[in-house]
KOLDO-240094 format. One record per residue: residue number from 0; x, y, z of N, C-alpha, C, O, CB in turn. Coordinates in steps of 0.1 Angstrom, whole numbers, plus 5000, padded with zeros to 4 digits. Atoms other than C-alpha are relative to their C-alpha. Glycine has a CB too. Example, Ala and Ser with C-alpha at 12.3 -4.5 7.8 and 13.67 -1.06 7.14 Angstrom:
% residues 2
> 0,5009,4988,5000,5123,4955,5078,5009,5012,5000,5019,5012,5007,4990,5000,5012
> 1,4991,4989,5000,5137,4989,5071,4992,5011,5008,4997,5022,5009,5004,5005,4986
//
This chain:
% residues 228
> 0,5009,4988,5000,5000,5000,5000,5009,5012,5000,5018,5013,5008,4990,5000,5012
> 1,4991,4989,5000,5015,5033,4991,4995,5011,4990,4984,5011,4985,5014,4996,4996
> 2,5002,4989,5009,5018,5064,4969,5013,5002,4992,5023,4995,4995,4996,5013,5007
> 3,4988,4997,5008,5043,5078,4944,5011,5004,5009,5023,4999,5009,4998,5010,4989
> 4,4990,4994,4991,5061,5098,4971,4997,4994,5014,4986,4996,5019,5000,5015,5000
> 5,5002,5006,4987,5066,5079,5004,4996,5011,5011,4988,5008,5020,5012,4993,5005
> 6,5003,4990,4990,5065,5112,5024,4985,5004,5000,4979,5008,5010,5009,5012,4998
> 7,5014,4996,5001,5030,5120,5010,4991,4989,5006,4981,4992,5012,4997,5001,4985
> 8,5008,5010,4993,5017,5086,5022,5001,5001,5015,4991,5000,5021,5006,4986,4995
> 9,4999,4998,4985,5031,5091,5057,4993,5011,5005,4986,5010,5016,5015,5001,5003
> 10,5006,4988,4995,5018,5126,5060,4985,5001,4998,4978,5008,5005,5006,5012,4994
> 11,5014,4999,5003,4983,5121,5045,4993,4986,5002,4984,4985,5010,4998,5005,4986
> 12,5008,5013,5000,4971,5085,5038,5001,4993,5013,4991,4988,5018,5005,4992,4988
> 13,4998,5008,4987,4986,5069,5069,4994,5007,5011,4988,5001,5020,5015,4999,5002
> 14,5007,4993,4989,4973,5097,5091,4985,4998,4999,4978,4997,5010,5003,5015,4999
> 15,5014,5003,5001,4938,5091,5077,4997,4986,5005,4987,4984,5011,4996,5001,4985
> 16,5001,5013,4995,4943,5054,5084,4999,5000,5015,4989,4994,5021,5012,4991,4996
> 17,5000,4999,4985,4951,5062,5121,4987,5006,5005,4983,5003,5016,5012,5008,5004
> 18,5012,4993,4995,4921,5085,5123,4987,4991,5000,4979,4993,5009,4997,5012,4992
> 19,5012,5007,5001,4895,5060,5112,5000,4985,5004,4990,4979,5006,4995,5001,4986
> 20,4999,5014,4996,4908,5025,5120,5003,4999,5015,5013,5005,5019,5011,4993,4992
> 21,4997,5002,4986,4906,5015,5157,5014,4996,5003,5018,4986,4997,4990,4991,5006
> 22,4986,5003,4997,4941,5015,5171,5003,4986,5006,5014,4981,5005,5006,5010,5008
> 23,4999,5014,4994,4935,4982,5190,5000,4989,4990,5004,4978,4993,4989,4998,5010
> 24,5001,5010,5010,4931,4964,5157,5013,4998,4992,5014,4989,4984,4989,5003,4990
> 25,4988,5001,5008,4966,4970,5144,5012,5006,5007,5010,5012,5018,4998,5007,4986
> 26,4988,4993,4995,5002,4980,5152,5009,5003,4988,5009,4996,4978,5007,4991,5010
> 27,4992,4995,5011,5026,4999,5130,5015,4998,5004,5019,5002,5015,4997,5015,4997
> 28,4985,5002,4998,5063,4989,5127,5006,5010,4990,5009,5007,4979,5005,4985,4997
> 29,4996,4989,5008,5076,5022,5114,5014,4997,4993,5016,5001,4982,5001,5013,5008
> 30,4987,5003,5005,5112,5010,5109,4999,4991,4987,5006,4994,4977,5009,4993,5010
> 31,5001,5009,5011,5101,4982,5086,4989,5004,4990,4986,4998,4980,4997,4986,5005
> 32,5011,4995,5008,5072,5002,5071,4989,4989,4998,4986,4985,4987,5005,5005,4986
> 33,5010,5010,5000,5046,4976,5081,4989,5003,5009,4991,5009,5020,5007,4986,5003
> 34,5012,4999,4992,5011,4975,5094,4996,4986,5003,4993,4978,4993,4989,5008,4994
> 35,5004,5014,4997,5002,4943,5113,4986,5001,5006,4983,5008,5015,5010,4994,5011
> 36,5014,5000,4996,4964,4937,5116,4997,4987,5007,4998,4976,5002,4991,5002,4988
> 37,5005,5011,4991,4953,4914,5145,5010,4988,4999,5006,4977,5000,4987,4995,4996
> 38,4989,5010,5001,4987,4895,5141,4997,4990,4990,5002,4978,4991,5001,4993,5014
> 39,5003,5009,5011,4973,4879,5110,5004,5005,4986,5008,4997,4977,4985,4997,5000
> 40,4998,4994,5013,4977,4903,5081,5011,5010,5001,5011,5019,5010,4987,5006,4994
> 41,4989,4990,5000,5008,4923,5072,4998,5008,4987,4997,5003,4976,5014,4993,5000
> 42,5001,4991,5011,5006,4953,5050,5013,5008,5000,5017,5015,5009,4988,5010,5001
> 43,4988,4992,5002,5038,4968,5037,4996,5013,4993,4989,5013,4984,5011,4993,4991
> 44,5004,4987,5006,5036,5005,5029,5013,5009,4997,5023,5006,5003,4991,5008,5010
> 45,4989,4991,5004,5058,5032,5014,4997,5007,4987,4986,5008,4983,5013,4992,4999
> 46,5001,4992,5012,5065,5052,4983,5008,4993,4989,5019,4987,4991,5004,5014,5002
> 47,4993,5006,5011,5076,5041,4948,5012,5008,4996,5020,5005,4987,4991,5000,4988
> 48,4987,4992,5002,5103,5068,4950,5011,4995,5008,5023,4999,5007,4997,5015,5004
> 49,4990,5006,4991,5121,5047,4976,5006,4987,4993,4999,4977,4992,4995,4997,5014
> 50,4994,5012,5007,5145,5023,4958,5001,4988,5009,5000,4977,5004,5014,5004,4995
> 51,4999,5012,4991,5149,5001,4989,4986,4993,5000,4986,4981,5001,5004,5005,5014
> 52,5013,5006,5000,5111,4996,4990,4997,4993,4987,4992,4982,4987,4989,5011,5003
> 53,5002,5006,5013,5109,4989,4953,5008,4987,4998,5003,4978,4992,5003,5010,4988
> 54,4991,5011,5001,5138,4965,4955,4994,4988,5007,4996,4976,5003,5014,5003,5006
> 55,5006,5011,4992,5119,4944,4981,4989,4993,4991,4987,4981,4993,4993,5005,5012
> 56,5011,5006,5009,5092,4938,4954,5005,4988,4992,4998,4979,4989,4994,5010,4991
> 57,4994,5010,5009,5116,4916,4934,4998,4986,5007,4997,4976,4999,5014,5002,4998
> 58,5001,5013,4993,5114,4888,4961,4987,4998,5008,4985,4988,5015,5012,4998,5009
> 59,5012,5000,4992,5080,4896,4976,4989,4991,4994,4989,4990,4982,4994,5014,5003
> 60,5012,5007,5005,5048,4875,4973,4988,5006,5007,4985,5005,5019,5001,4985,5004
> 61,5011,4993,4995,5017,4896,4977,4987,4994,4994,4987,4987,4984,5001,5015,4996
> 62,5013,5004,5005,4980,4888,4974,4992,5012,4994,4983,5010,4986,4992,4994,5011
> 63,5007,4988,5005,4970,4924,4966,5009,5012,5002,5018,5011,5011,4986,5002,5006
> 64,4994,4987,4997,4983,4959,4964,4991,5012,4997,4982,5010,4988,5013,5002,4992
> 65,5008,4989,5002,4967,4993,4966,5008,5013,5000,5018,5014,5007,4990,5001,5011
> 66,4993,4987,5001,4979,5028,4956,4990,5011,5001,4980,5012,4994,5007,5000,4986
> 67,5008,4988,4998,4965,5061,4967,5005,5011,4990,5017,5011,4987,5000,5005,5014
> 68,4996,4989,5009,4965,5091,4943,5007,4994,4988,5018,4998,4984,5008,5011,5006
> 69,4993,5007,5011,4973,5067,4914,5002,5008,4987,5010,5004,4979,4992,4987,4997
> 70,4998,4991,5012,4970,5095,4888,5014,5006,5000,5018,5011,4990,4989,5011,5000
> 71,4987,4995,4999,5004,5106,4900,5011,4990,4994,5022,4994,4992,5004,5003,5014
> 72,4991,5011,5003,5020,5073,4889,4999,4996,4986,4988,4993,4981,4998,4988,5009
> 73,4999,5006,5014,5031,5062,4854,4998,4985,5001,5003,4979,5010,5013,5003,4993
> 74,5003,5015,5000,5019,5027,4846,5013,4992,5000,5013,4981,5005,4991,4996,4989
> 75,4987,5008,5000,5055,5016,4839,5005,4997,5013,5013,4988,5015,5010,5008,4991
> 76,4994,5002,4986,5063,5020,4876,4993,4988,5007,4997,4985,5018,4998,5013,5008
> 77,5007,5011,4993,5038,4992,4884,5005,4986,4996,5000,4977,5002,4985,5001,4996
> 78,4996,5013,5005,5057,4965,4867,5004,4991,5011,5000,4979,5012,5012,5001,4990
> 79,4995,5009,4989,5075,4952,4898,4989,4996,5010,4988,4985,5014,5011,5008,5008
> 80,5011,5004,4991,5043,4954,4919,4991,4989,4994,4988,4980,5001,4992,5013,5002
> 81,5008,5010,5006,5023,4934,4894,5006,4986,5000,4999,4976,5001,4996,5004,4986
> 82,4993,5013,5000,5049,4907,4893,5001,4994,5014,5004,4982,5015,5014,5002,4995
> 83,5000,5006,4986,5046,4902,4931,4987,4993,5003,4986,4986,5013,5003,5011,5010
> 84,5013,5006,4998,5010,4890,4928,5001,4985,4998,4996,4980,4987,4989,5007,4992
> 85,4998,5014,5002,5018,4854,4933,4999,4992,5014,5003,4981,5015,5014,4997,4995
> 86,5002,5006,4987,5009,4847,4970,4990,4988,4999,4980,4989,4992,4995,5010,5010
> 87,5009,5011,4999,4993,4813,4978,5000,4996,5014,5010,4997,5022,5004,4988,4990
> 88,5002,5005,4986,4980,4798,5010,4996,4985,4999,4986,4982,4993,4990,5008,5008
> 89,5003,5014,5001,4982,4760,5013,5001,4995,4986,4994,4986,4982,4987,4997,5006
> 90,4999,5004,5015,4992,4758,4976,4989,5006,4992,4989,5003,4980,5000,4986,4999
> 91,5012,4994,5007,4960,4777,4966,5003,5015,4997,5004,5022,5007,4987,4998,5007
> 92,4998,4986,5003,4966,4810,4948,4988,5009,5005,4977,5004,5005,5002,5003,4985
> 93,5010,4991,4995,4947,4840,4962,4993,5007,4988,4999,5007,4977,5006,5011,5009
> 94,5006,4992,5010,4922,4861,4942,5007,5013,4999,5002,5023,5006,4985,5001,5003
> 95,4991,4988,5000,4948,4887,4933,4992,5013,4996,4983,5012,4987,5012,4998,4991
> 96,5007,4987,5003,4937,4924,4932,5010,5011,4999,5020,5012,5006,4989,5002,5011
> 97,4993,4987,5001,4950,4958,4922,4989,5010,5003,4979,5010,4997,5007,5003,4986
> 98,5010,4990,4996,4932,4987,4939,5006,5013,4999,5017,5016,5005,4994,4997,5015
> 99,4995,4987,5002,4936,5023,4930,4990,5010,5004,4978,5009,5001,5005,5003,4985
> 100,5008,4988,4999,4922,5056,4942,5006,5011,4992,5018,5012,4991,4998,5004,5016
> 101,4994,4990,5009,4926,5086,4920,4990,5011,4998,4977,5009,4999,5004,4994,4986
> 102,5008,4989,5005,4913,5120,4911,5000,5000,4985,5009,4995,4979,5005,5014,5006
> 103,5000,5000,5015,4902,5126,4875,5013,5006,4995,5017,5017,4999,4988,5007,4995
> 104,4988,4995,5006,4932,5131,4853,5001,4994,4986,4995,4984,4983,5013,4997,5008
> 105,4998,5005,5014,4942,5126,4816,5012,4991,5001,5023,4995,4997,5002,5012,4990
> 106,4990,5009,4998,4962,5095,4822,4996,4986,4997,4985,4984,4992,5006,5000,5015
> 107,5003,5014,5003,4963,5057,4818,4988,4994,5007,4982,4985,5002,5012,4991,5003
> 108,5012,5005,4993,4936,5052,4844,4987,5003,4993,4978,4995,4993,5000,5007,5014
> 109,5012,4996,5008,4911,5070,4822,4999,4990,4989,4988,4985,4986,5001,5014,4995
> 110,5001,5009,5011,4920,5048,4793,4996,4986,5004,4987,4980,4997,5014,4999,4993
> 111,5002,5014,4997,4919,5014,4811,4988,4998,5009,4981,4988,5008,5012,4995,5007
> 112,5011,5002,4991,4892,5020,4838,4988,5008,4995,4977,5002,4993,5004,5005,5013
> 113,5012,4992,5003,4869,5049,4828,4994,4997,4986,4982,4995,4984,5003,5015,5001
> 114,5004,5003,5014,4868,5042,4790,4998,4985,4998,4992,4981,4988,5010,5005,4990
> 115,5003,5015,5001,4868,5004,4797,5008,4993,4990,5004,4982,4985,4986,4998,4998
> 116,4992,5007,5010,4896,4995,4773,5007,4987,5006,5011,4979,4998,5011,5009,4995
> 117,4994,5013,4994,4909,4968,4798,4988,4994,5007,4984,4999,5018,5012,5003,5010
> 118,5012,5006,4995,4880,4945,4805,5003,4993,5014,4993,4988,5021,4995,4989,4991
> 119,4996,5006,4987,4899,4931,4836,4997,5009,5011,4997,5005,5023,5014,4995,5000
> 120,5001,4990,4990,4894,4963,4854,4986,5005,5002,4978,5005,4992,5010,5012,4997
> 121,5013,4995,4998,4863,4978,4870,5001,5014,5006,5009,5016,5015,4992,4991,5010
> 122,5000,4987,4996,4857,5015,4875,4988,5003,5010,4977,5001,5006,5000,5010,4988
> 123,5010,4997,4990,4838,5025,4907,5001,5015,5003,5009,5020,5011,5002,4992,5013
> 124,4999,4985,4997,4831,5063,4906,4995,5003,5014,4986,4997,5019,4991,5007,4989
> 125,5004,4995,4986,4828,5082,4939,5001,5015,5000,5011,5021,4996,5009,4993,5011
> 126,5001,4985,5000,4818,5118,4944,5000,5005,5015,4998,4997,5024,4987,5005,4993
> 127,5001,4994,4986,4821,5141,4975,4987,4997,5006,4986,4995,5018,5003,5015,5000
> 128,5013,5003,4995,4784,5136,4979,4998,4986,5005,4989,4983,5013,4989,5004,4990
> 129,5001,5014,4995,4790,5099,4985,5007,4998,5013,5005,4987,5019,5005,4991,4989
> 130,4991,5001,4988,4814,5105,5014,4993,5006,5012,4993,5019,5013,5014,5006,4997
> 131,5007,4994,4989,4795,5109,5046,5009,5005,5011,5005,5012,5020,4991,4989,5006
> 132,4990,4995,4990,4827,5116,5065,5005,5014,4998,5011,5020,5006,5012,4991,5000
> 133,4995,4987,5003,4833,5149,5048,4991,5010,5008,4979,5008,5010,4999,5003,4985
> 134,5008,4990,4993,4822,5181,5066,4990,5006,4991,4991,5006,4979,5010,5011,5006
> 135,5012,4995,5008,4790,5198,5055,5004,5011,4991,4998,5013,4980,4989,5005,5009
> 136,4996,4989,5008,4809,5228,5041,5011,4997,4990,5017,5006,4984,5004,5012,5008
> 137,4989,5004,5009,4834,5208,5020,4997,5004,4986,5005,5010,4980,5002,4985,5001
> 138,5003,4996,5014,4816,5212,4987,4999,5015,4998,5004,5020,4988,4987,4993,4995
> 139,5001,4985,5002,4807,5249,4991,5014,5006,5001,5017,5015,4993,4992,5006,5011
> 140,4986,4994,4999,4844,5256,5001,5007,4996,4987,5014,5005,4981,5007,4994,5012
> 141,4994,5003,5012,4855,5237,4970,4995,5009,4988,5003,5013,4980,4997,4985,4996
> 142,5006,4992,5010,4831,5256,4948,5006,5015,5000,5008,5021,4990,4985,5001,5001
> 143,4995,4987,4999,4844,5289,4961,5015,5000,4996,5019,5009,4989,4999,5005,5015
> 144,4986,5000,5003,4881,5279,4959,5003,4998,4985,5012,5004,4980,5006,4989,5008
> 145,4998,5003,5015,4878,5266,4923,4991,5008,4991,4988,5004,4980,4998,4986,4998
> 146,5009,4992,5008,4854,5293,4911,5006,5005,4987,4999,5008,4978,4995,5012,5008
> 147,4993,4995,5012,4880,5305,4886,5006,4988,4992,5013,4991,4982,5010,5010,5003
> 148,4995,5012,5007,4889,5269,4875,4989,4991,4998,4988,4980,5004,5012,4993,5008
> 149,5012,5009,5002,4857,5254,4861,5004,4986,4996,4996,4977,5000,4992,5006,4989
> 150,4996,5014,5004,4876,5224,4846,5003,4992,5012,5000,4980,5013,5011,5001,4990
> 151,4997,5008,4987,4889,5214,4881,4988,4998,5008,4986,4987,5014,5011,5008,5008
> 152,5012,5002,4992,4856,5220,4898,4991,4989,4994,4986,4981,5001,4992,5014,5000
> 153,5007,5011,5007,4839,5198,4872,5006,4987,5003,4998,4977,5005,4999,5003,4985
> 154,4994,5013,4998,4864,5171,4878,4998,4996,5015,4994,4984,5017,5015,5001,4997
> 155,4999,5004,4986,4866,5172,4916,4986,4999,5007,4983,4991,5015,5008,5010,5008
> 156,5014,5001,4994,4829,5179,4924,4991,4990,4993,4983,4983,4999,4994,5014,4999
> 157,5009,5008,5008,4812,5161,4895,5006,4987,4995,4999,4979,4989,4995,5008,4989
> 158,4993,5012,5005,4838,5134,4887,5002,4999,4986,5003,4988,4980,4992,4988,5005
> 159,4998,5000,5015,4843,5144,4851,5014,4997,4997,5024,5004,5002,4996,5014,4994
> 160,4987,5003,5005,4873,5128,4834,5003,5006,4987,5013,5004,4981,5002,4984,5000
> 161,4999,4994,5013,4867,5147,4802,5004,5014,5000,5012,5019,4991,4987,4998,4992
> 162,4998,4986,5000,4868,5183,4811,5015,5004,5001,5019,5014,4995,4992,5007,5011
> 163,4986,4996,4998,4904,5183,4822,5009,4998,4987,5019,5005,4986,5006,4991,5011
> 164,4992,5002,5012,4916,5171,4788,5001,5013,4991,5010,5014,4984,4993,4989,4991
> 165,4999,4987,5007,4909,5206,4774,5006,5011,5007,5008,5022,5002,4986,5004,4996
> 166,4995,4990,4991,4925,5225,4802,5014,5005,4995,5016,5017,4994,5000,4996,5014
> 167,4986,4996,5003,4962,5225,4793,5006,4989,4991,5019,4988,4991,5008,5001,5012
> 168,4995,5010,5009,4966,5197,4767,4998,5004,4985,4987,5007,4982,4994,4986,5003
> 169,5001,4995,5014,4973,5205,4730,4993,4990,4992,4984,4993,4985,5014,5002,4995
> 170,5007,5011,5008,4963,5171,4715,4991,4993,5010,4996,4985,5018,5010,4991,4993
> 171,5009,5006,4991,4932,5159,4733,4997,4985,4997,4997,4981,4985,4987,5008,5001
> 172,5002,5014,5001,4925,5122,4739,4987,4998,4991,4987,4988,4983,4998,4993,5013
> 173,5013,5002,5008,4889,5126,4724,5003,5001,4985,4996,4995,4977,4989,5009,5005
> 174,4997,4999,5015,4904,5137,4691,5007,4988,4995,5003,4983,4984,5010,5012,4998
> 175,4993,5013,5004,4926,5106,4690,4990,4989,4999,4990,4981,4989,5011,4996,5009
> 176,5011,5010,5001,4896,5084,4698,4992,5002,4988,4988,4992,4981,4991,5001,5013
> 177,5008,4998,5011,4876,5100,4671,5007,4997,4987,5001,4992,4977,4995,5015,4999
> 178,4992,5004,5012,4904,5096,4646,5001,4985,4997,5001,4981,4986,5014,5006,5001
> 179,4999,5015,5001,4906,5059,4653,4987,4994,4994,4987,4984,4988,5003,4994,5013
> 180,5013,5004,5004,4869,5056,4645,4996,5004,4985,4987,4999,4980,4989,5004,5009
> 181,5004,4995,5013,4869,5075,4612,5003,4989,4989,5012,4982,4990,5009,5012,4997
> 182,4998,5008,5012,4865,5056,4579,5003,5009,4988,4995,5017,4984,4987,4991,4998
> 183,4996,4991,5011,4884,5071,4551,4998,4993,4986,5001,4981,4985,5015,5004,5001
> 184,5002,5005,5014,4875,5066,4514,5012,5004,4992,5014,5016,4989,4986,5004,4993
> 185,4988,4997,5008,4907,5064,4495,4997,5001,4986,4993,4991,4979,5011,4989,5003
> 186,5002,4998,5015,4904,5079,4460,5010,4992,4992,5021,4991,4996,4999,5015,4997
> 187,4991,5007,5009,4918,5060,4431,5005,5011,4989,4998,5018,4983,4993,4988,4992
> 188,4993,4991,5009,4943,5081,4410,5006,4992,4989,5016,4984,4992,5010,5010,5007
> 189,4995,5007,5011,4950,5067,4376,5011,5008,4992,5008,5020,4989,4989,4995,4990
> 190,4988,4992,5006,4984,5077,4361,5007,4992,4989,5008,4979,4990,5010,5003,5011
> 191,4991,5006,5011,5003,5069,4329,5014,5006,5001,5015,5018,5000,4993,5002,4986
> 192,4986,4996,4998,5040,5071,4333,5008,4996,4988,5008,4985,4984,5006,4995,5013
> 193,4992,5003,5012,5064,5073,4304,5015,5005,5002,5017,5016,5006,4994,5007,4987
> 194,4986,4997,5000,5102,5072,4304,5005,4999,4986,5009,4988,4981,5008,4990,5010
> 195,4997,5001,5014,5111,5081,4268,5015,4997,4998,5024,5001,5005,4997,5013,4993
> 196,4987,5003,5004,5142,5068,4251,5006,5012,4992,4998,5020,4986,5001,4987,4991
> 197,4994,4988,5007,5167,5093,4236,5013,4996,4993,5015,5000,4982,5003,5011,5010
> 198,4987,5003,5006,5201,5078,4230,5003,4986,4998,4998,4977,5006,5012,5007,5008
> 199,4994,5013,5002,5217,5047,4216,4989,4989,5001,4979,4989,4994,5010,4997,5010
> 200,5009,5011,4999,5199,5015,4227,4990,5002,5011,4983,4992,5015,5008,4987,5003
> 201,5010,4997,4990,5176,5032,4252,4986,4995,4995,4984,4994,4983,5000,5015,5003
> 202,5014,5004,5003,5140,5020,4253,4990,5009,5007,4992,5014,5018,4998,4985,5004
> 203,5011,4993,4994,5108,5038,4259,4991,4991,5008,4986,4981,5003,4992,5008,4989
> 204,5008,5008,4991,5089,5024,4289,4988,5007,5004,4989,5019,5009,5008,4995,5012
> 205,5013,4994,4996,5052,5031,4296,4993,4991,5010,4991,4979,5008,4991,5003,4987
> 206,5008,5007,4989,5033,5021,4328,4986,5006,5001,4985,5018,5000,5008,5001,5013
> 207,5013,4996,4996,4996,5023,4336,4999,4997,5015,5001,4985,5019,4989,4993,4992
> 208,5000,5002,4985,4991,5028,4374,4987,5005,5006,4981,5014,5001,5012,5007,5006
> 209,5011,4995,4992,4963,5031,4399,5007,5003,5014,5011,4993,5021,4988,4990,5001
> 210,4992,4995,4988,4978,5051,4429,5014,4995,4998,5021,5000,4989,4993,4994,5013
> 211,4986,5004,5002,5011,5033,4434,5001,4986,4995,5012,4980,4995,5007,5000,5014
> 212,5000,5014,5005,5001,4999,4419,5000,5000,4985,4992,5007,4979,4988,4993,5006
> 213,5000,5001,5014,5010,4990,4384,4989,4990,4996,4989,4978,5000,5014,4994,4995
> 214,5012,5008,5003,4978,4976,4368,5001,4996,4985,4994,4987,4981,4988,5008,5002
> 215,4999,5004,5014,4989,4974,4331,5015,4995,4998,5024,5001,5003,4997,5011,4990
> 216,4986,5004,5003,5019,4954,4319,5008,5011,4993,5002,5018,4984,5000,4987,4991
> 217,4992,4989,5006,5047,4978,4309,5001,4998,4985,5003,4987,4980,5013,5002,5006
> 218,4997,5000,5015,5050,4986,4272,5014,5006,4998,5017,5017,5002,4989,5007,4992
> 219,4987,4996,5003,5085,4988,4260,5003,5001,4985,5000,4991,4978,5010,4990,5007
> 220,4998,4998,5015,5095,5002,4226,5015,5004,4999,5021,5011,5006,4991,5011,4995
> 221,4987,4996,5004,5129,5004,4210,5000,5013,4993,4990,5016,4986,5007,4989,4992
> 222,4999,4987,5006,5141,5038,4198,5002,4998,4985,5011,4991,4980,5011,5009,5006
> 223,4999,5001,5014,5135,5042,4161,5005,5014,4994,5013,5014,4985,4987,4996,4993
> 224,4995,4986,5004,5138,5080,4156,4997,5010,5011,4993,5006,5022,4992,5004,4986
> 225,5001,4990,4990,5135,5112,4174,4985,5002,5005,4983,5008,5015,5005,5014,4995
> 226,5014,4998,4997,5097,5111,4174,4993,4987,5005,4981,4987,5006,4993,5005,4988
> 227,5006,5012,4997,5091,5075,4184,5008,4992,5011,5004,4981,5015,4998,4991,4988
//
């Protein structure tokens, strides 16, 4: 369990854990970056910016992993984590899972989860209105703070993954999606090409072509005079 930057996880995500999870149900081993739940389940936590933490993944056997603020992370950084999903109990593999939380962003999460290009993944949208733990003035404060950033307000309040694409991106994803769906009618251009002979034993060669394809056998003539 972690984030891109380990310090962000310690200062935010881990503090939220401590606030809502009863402290008698777990203990934290800060030196080893581990959370032990009821002496049965071990959760390793940290940041993908820590090479020592990432190095542990090479020999680890996990049943699941979760990343907070996953929009901060390039998918390439998940390679080591995904290769650790090989834990088994009594010789029986676990139902492996990858769990991500993220704010709307123009990134790989949108492609694979929101647009559904990867059928193995499921997108579960969640809005501030779904979170009963937020204070009553959370949304009004957000609306005031982002009153000059309508694209961010639409993303954070309404969960829009599309509006951000037009905020500061030159080539928008929706343009690429539309281009992939277009059906082009390629026109046929018929061309006659002639390479005239001029000197000595040169030959005049004539081709009939459709676009770049030769459709008529070449006609070859020996030079007889200046006009043929």
